[in-house]
N, C-alpha and C positions, 0 to 999 in steps of 0.2 A: 504492501500500499504508500502511495509513496507521499500521502498527507496524513501523520497522525497526531493526537492531540491527548490531552488527559483534562480533564475538570476537577479545580482543587477547590469545592463551595465550602470548606470552612476556610479558605482566603479568597474567595468569591474571585477566584481566575481560570480561566482555560488557558492553556498552556500549546499551542500548534506547530508542528512541523513539517517543512514541506522539502523534498527530498528527490533528488532524480527529476525525471522528464512527469509533466503535469498540466493533461490537459483539461478543456471545461470540463467533458463527462466526469473527470475525477474531482473536480474541484463540487461540480454539483453533488455527487456521490457522498464526500466527506461533512459538505453543511446538512443536507438531509439527515448522515448519520448521527452529527453535531446535536443539531437542532432535535432530534429523538432520545437525545441522553436524557437517561431521567434528573443529573445532575447538574446538567447545564442552565436549567432556570433560576439555579439560586446562584450564579455568577455573575457578573454584573463586570469585570476588567478583561480585556484579552491580549494574550502575547502571541504573537505570528511574527516565525522566523522565515523569509522565503530565502536566505542565504545559500545555501544550497542546495536550492532548485533551480531546474531548467522549463521555465514557463513558455508554452508553444506560444509562438510568435502573433499566432492568428488571435490571440488572445486581447481584444482591446474594448474600447469604448461599448458597441454592441454587444457584446460577452457582459461586458461587468452589466449592462443594461437585462441580459437573461438571469443574472446572479440576484441584484434589487429586486425582480418579479419573482424569482425564486422566495427570495427572505422577507415581503412582502406579507404573506398570509400571516407569519410570528411575529410582526410589529411590538404586541404587547409586551412578549418576553425580550425585543431585543433592542427596543427604542431605547435611548438611557445609556446604554454600553459605552466604554469609551475601548478603545483599539491602538494597540501598541503596533505597528508593522516596520520587525529589521528586515530592510529590501535588500542591502546592497545593491548588485548591480538592476535592480527590477525597482530604483527608486521609482523614477518618472513614472512609471505603470503605475506602481502603489499609489504615488500621488495622485493620479488619475480618479483610482479608484477612491481613497479616503475623501474626497472632493466628492464624487458622485453620489456616495453611499450617506451622505447626511441627509437627503434623503427622507430615509426612516429613522432621522434623530439619534445616528449614531457616530458618535464623534471619534473617527479616526485620522491617528498619526502616522507617515512614516518616515522612518531614521537608516542612518546609516549605523550608527554603534548602540551597541547595545547601553551603556550609561546611560545615555539617550534619552532610550525607550525605556528604561525602566523608571526615571523619576517619577515620582509622585504616583507610583505602583500599590494598590491598598498592601500587599506583601515587603518585605524589606528586597532590595534589588540583587542580593546575595542568595534570598530564596528563591528568588524569580527564574535566576539566571541556574541554579541548583533544580529548578524543576525540568526548565528548558534540557539541561543533560543527561536528566532521568528520563525524558521523551526520547530522545538520541540514543543512549541504549538498549530503550527497551525498542525502538524500532531497530537497532543493528544488530539486536538475538533475534526476532523475529523476522529477520529478514537472512539469519544463514540457517 
């Protein structure tokens, strides 16, 4: 699975890791799975790491609108969320999505560096980093 996540409701955060090749159907599948996770509604913040992903070149504004349309029926559970995106080389596209997703009252910001993305998170930055590393380790084990 190219997109893995963990919900930490006790800290009100979801940590998501994208790795390898990712296309639109995989992104939609991930969102559907996450939105149906019993712990997801008990979180309000989201840290997304795109730095090790090879996102399909064809994903752009039209595909972002498809994602917004997929999320729209879940408005009550997603409005008011804060999302920090560790974008790496995907910073331009992540910025475009950050702007577009505001229609769902989600505050999203894209960053190049971990320390910037973790500022103001509900959990201390070192704990967020540890959660991200745990997702990466778990993903490596499941890939083996």
